N, C-alpha and C positions, 0 to 999 in steps of 0.2 A: 503494500500498500504505502502511497508517495505520504511525506514527510509532510505533515498537518500544521495550516497554518491562521494564524488571530484573524486576519483582514476578515474571512467572509463564510460564511455559512452556504457549502453543498446546493445546488439548484436542486431539484425533483419535478420532470415535466410533471403537467396538471391539467387543470382545468382549461381550455382555452379561455380568455380575455379580453373584454374590451379594455382603451383607452381608461389610465386613471383606477381601476380595480386591479386591484393585489391578487397573484394566481393561488388556487388553494389547491396544493398538492393531494396528488391520490395517495400519498402514502406519509406522512409527518417527519422531516428532514430530522436527521441528527445535525445536531450545534445549536451554536450559539449558549443558549443555556439547557440545552435539551439533551439527552443523552440515554435516553429509553425512547419505545413506541406506547407508550401505555395509555390507554385509551382516556381521554379528555374527563369523564365522570371517574374516573378512579376504579381501582380493581381491589382484587385480594390475592395475597400471597403467603407463602410460607416465608420463615427465614434463607431457606436455601434459594428457594425460587424469585427469592427477591436476587440473593447477592447472585446468583446467575444471571438477573437484568444487570447489574453492574457490571460484566464482564466486557463490555462497550470500551468502557475506561480504559478498564485494567488493557486494553488491547489498544488504545490509542498510543498509552504509555509506551506498552513491549514495539511500535511499529518509531515512535517518535525519539524514540534514544537508541533502537538497535539492543534492546536486552536479550545481554550476555547473561549464562547462567552462573557466575559471579555474580551479576547485577542482583538478582532474586534472595543471596542470601541479605543484600542489601535493605532492597523492600519489604522480607521478612522479617529483620531487627527491628523496621521501623514501625511497623502496622502490630508486633509484638511490645513494646515499647509502648504503642499508646492506648491499645485494649487494659494494657496490665494495669494492677494497684502500686503507688508509691517512687514509679518511675520520675522522670523528669519529664517526660513527654508523656504520661498519663491525664487521658482527656478525661479520669473521675480522680479528682483529686480527695481520696475518701479514706482516712486514715481509721487503721481497725485495730483497738488496742483488747485488751482483760475486760474494760468497763466501758465499750459500747453495745449499744443501745442491742436486742435480740436483733431488731428488725435491721440496724446497718448491718448486721455480722451476717444475715439471709443476705440482702442485698448485695453486700460486699462477696461472696460465696457465688453466686450466680456472676454477678460481673467477672470476675478471674474465669469460669466455667467456659461461658458462651464469648470468653475474648479469645482464650485461644482455641477454640473452636472453631471460631473466626479466620483467625490469625490460620489454621491450619489448610483451610478451605482457602485463602490466598495463595498461596504459599505454591498447593495445587494449580489453583487457575492458573497464577503466572508461568508454571512449566506447559501446561498444557497449550496456555495461547504462543510461545512461541514456535511451535510446529504446527499447533492447528489451528488456526485465527478465525477468529470470529465474524463473519461477514455484515460489512456495515450498509445496509442497506441505501445512505443517505453519500456513500463516499468517503474522505476522510472524515475524521472525526475534530470537530471544534467546538471547545466549551471554554464559555468564559464563567470562571468560579472565583468569587472573591475570596481574599483568607479566614477560615475561621480560628486561626488562632491555637491550630494544631501546632505544636512543637513538631521540631523532625530534629531525626538523632542526624550528630556532624553528618555521619558517613551517606546518607540519605539525601541530604540538604545538596552536597559536594555533587551526588550522580543528576539529581532533578534540576541544580541550577547552575550546575559547571557546565562544564564545555559541550559536553554532551546532552546534556538538556537544556532550558529556556522556559520562556511565557507556558509555549502550548503544552509541555510534558509537567510543568508544577500545577496548572491551572488544570489538569486531567486529573492528577494526583489530590489536589488540592477537594478537588469533587469526591471522587471515589473516596479516599478516608473519612469524610463528612458520615455520606452516608452510611460508612460502616461502623461510625460512631453512631451515627442515630439510629440504627438497626442492633448495635448488641445492648445501646439503655433501652428499647421499646422494648426487650425481652426479659427485662430483668423481674418483672412482676409472675414472669411463668413459669413454673417449674417444670412443664413440656415443654419447651420454650423453642424446637424446634415442629412442635404442632400447631403452634397459635395463627390464630389470621390474623394478618396486618393491613391495615386496608391502607393500599398505594396509589396515588397522584403523578399526573406526569412530572411532578419532584420530588419524585422518588416519595422518601420519607420525611421531607422539609416543613410539611403541616404540621407534624408532632413538636415541631418547637418550643413556640407558649409553653405546651400541657411539661414539656420534657424542663423547661425551664425551670418552672413552680417545684416541678418532683425535686427535680436534685438538688435544688435551694434547701426545698427543707429537709430533705434527708443529711446536707451535707450541712446545714448550720443549728438543729433540732432531732428531736427524737420523730422519725416522721410516722404519722398519723394514718392506723390501715386504711382510713377511705383516702387519702390521698394516694395510695396505693391501686387501689382500685380506681381512682377517679383516672391517673395516668394511664391505667388499663384497656379503662373502655377507650380514651380516646384514641389510642393507640388503632382496638380493634373498629371502632367504629366514625370516629373525626368527631363526635360528638362529645359535650357532655350532658351532666345529668343529676340527679338529687343525691347527696353524700349518702352512702352503704357499704355493706362489708362485701357484695359482690353484685355482678351486673348479667342481664343475657341480652347478647344479640341475634339478629339471622343466624339461624345456623347451630347458637351451641349458649352453653354458659358458663362466666367466669366464676368458681365460689372458691373457699380455700381450700387446699390442700386438702387440710385432713378427714374431708369428709369421703377420702377412700386410702386414707393412710392410715397407719397408725395413733391414735393421740400422744403418746409418750415420744413417740419420733418422727412425725409429721411436722411441717415447716410452720412455724404460726401464724408469717404475716404474707405466704404467698400464695398466688391461686395457682387453680388447675384448670383447664382450658377443657373443657369435656363439651366434645361436640353433639349437635341433637336435632335433625333437621326440621322434627317438630316447632321449633324454637322461631317464631317470627319477627312479630316485636319486639321493640328494645324495651327494657324496663329494669331497674335496678331493688335488689334486695336491700332491704329496711328491718331495723330489729324494731320489735313491737313497744320496747319502751326504751326511749333515747336514752335517759337518764336512769340507770339502776342504782342509781344510790336513793331516789324518790320510791323508787318500786316496794311493795308491802313486802314484809318479812314475816318466817316463821322461824321461833326457836328451835335449838333440835331437843330441846328438853320438853316440848310441846309436841314431839308427832305424837301419833297414835301408836302402841307395842307395835315391837315387827311382830312379823309373821311369818310362817314359813314356807318359802314359794318352792312351785316344783318344778324346776328347772331354770334356762336362764331367760329373762325376759324378750321379746320381740319388738322391736323397732323398725320404722321406716320414716323417710322424709315427707313431708305433704304441704304441698305449696295453694297460695290463694292467690286470690284470680288478682289480676293486675288492675291498681286503684292510681289514676293520674301518672303513669309511671312509675310506679311501684307497685312492689310484692311483699310480703311475706312471707316466711316458711317454720313450721314447728317438726320433731320430731315426735313422734306419736310411738306411745308407749305402751304395748298393751301385758293383761295376765289376767286370765281363768275372767273373761268377758270385760275386766275394767280397762279402760286409755285413760292415761295420762299422756298431758299436752308439754311441751315445751320448747320456746322462742326460738331456731334456730341462731338467731344470731345475739340473744346472750349464752347459747350454747359456745358459739365462736370466741367470743368476746371472755370467757371462762377461759376455753384453750388458751385463746394469746397470753391473757393474764398469770396463770396457774407455775407457779412454782414446780421443779422436777426435785423426787427426791432419790436419793439411795435407797437401796435394798434393806441396809441396814441401820435406816433413822430408829430413833426411840416410838416405841409404843404409846400411843395418845391416850387421853387415862378414860376417853368413853369410847360409844360407836352407837351407829345410827345406820338405823333399815333402809336398804338403796329403792324401794318399793314404797314405801312410807315416805321416803325426803321426797322422789319423785312425784306422788301424790299431793303434797304439802302446795297451799296454796302461797303465790310468792317466792322470794329467796330464804334459802334453809341459810341458816346461821346459827352460831352460839359464843359468848360470852363467860362460860364458866369451865371451860375449860377445854383440850384440844380434843377432838374427835376424828374417827376414820371410817369411812362408808367402806365396805367390804362391796366391790364389783371382780369380782377374781373370776367371777363364774359368767360374767356377760361380756358381750359383743364389743367393739367399737361402739357404733352408734348410740348404745345404752351408757358408755362410758360418757360419753361426748355430750348426754342429755344430763346426766347429772354434772358436768361441769356449767352446763345450765339453766343446772336448780341451788347449787349451790352458791352465797354469796364471793363475786369472785376476790375479795379482798384476803389475804393470808387462805389462801387456796393453796394444794401440792396435789400431787402424781406421783404416786411410789408402788414400783413392780413388787410383789411378796417377796418376803424374803424368808422360800421353807426352810433353809436352814436353821432357823431360830438365832442368827446371831446378830443382836441389836446392840454389840459392845461400841461401836462408829460414832453413836450419836445423829442426833439429826442434822439435816442438812441448814442452809443458810434460808430461811422462809422468814418472814417476817415477824414479828411476836410481839404486842403488846406489854409493857410497864405499868399501865394505869391501870389497867381495868375498866375502862371504855369503854374499847375497838373489840374488832370481832379478834377469836382463837383462831387456834387453825384446824382449819377442814382437809384430811388427806383423804382422795381416793384411792385407795387399794387394789390394783389389777393384777392381773395373770403375768406371772414372769415372762409366758411368751410372749406378751403385749411389746414387751419392750423390746425385741426383735427383726 
């Protein structure tokens, strides 16, 4: 392919025109600020599909500087430095330490995992495009891309701006690098990030920039709220905003916290999982039934009815309410012997985010409560008279999640049962009260198999 040049955009034969009427090309021309042929109305792509759609930019770089095998290592070092954490060139200056918030740790781990995978895709693509070029329908690729502040490594700066490089290769790389950074960040909220559907426009993922700026600002300067993670994920998938909530659904699927199909002891607290569902049509936000759980009614453990003998595990299933004004609620329905208890799913997920995790050898509590009695109680169950354990070792994960939604979420813990009976290690670092006015510790005891 001929070396690209900045001044113009390649012309494509189109519809005959009259004097003073601009030509309308049959095929959108690549060039100017256009580096793809996405439909003007937008489309939906997975991460891999979007990466493949950026390859014309890489092809332009390969052609413009006659990329050698040695040059590939230079560009690989650049993309890895940009997508890593803690480097001079990082596009996400997120510091992670032992005292970092759990949401920051989860999102930071996502950034590292996704960044490494995207960097591997990039190296493979550069090697392939040297020998198997991507055809560009409009001829040599010309892109006018401004600098977005992504720092270059010294070898990459020398390659792209030195004797073999110049404005063409630099601007092509600017655009490609920025789109890859936007891609990495757009995927951060999703555990199954390779399956998340990304809304794409003719400018790629640039439409996510305002929402991304708000999301990363909150991540970097404070403890990010779960609703902010959900809002960014919704914008990435739909390009729209909506009410604050703990999840959302859009055409073709739902995005809800990962714990709904993972183990409560090991599931991420803050990340979402995209679950395809062809039956989902209109967009809606999942909201909690009670926004301020401090104001919710409460029941003391001491006032629960006496424990009953249950025959086998409880049965649980999620149930959703109809959409009202763009929002919907959902509950966990738990049944036993023909009797049903309902727990708000939003409160259950809130309890999962707030719960401490104890070691199996944590000390025994002074009291116990029956799981079924707790689930049937009005309001949120709490105690002020002493630490209490709720035995859920015979229950499945959805019942455990329902208990997390029924117990008051302050000073709440999850602990795998210690069948060895060795409690010499003492308690974990769950909060305790010293003035006797706050809630004492409530611990849900689960089967050790649920910890693996």
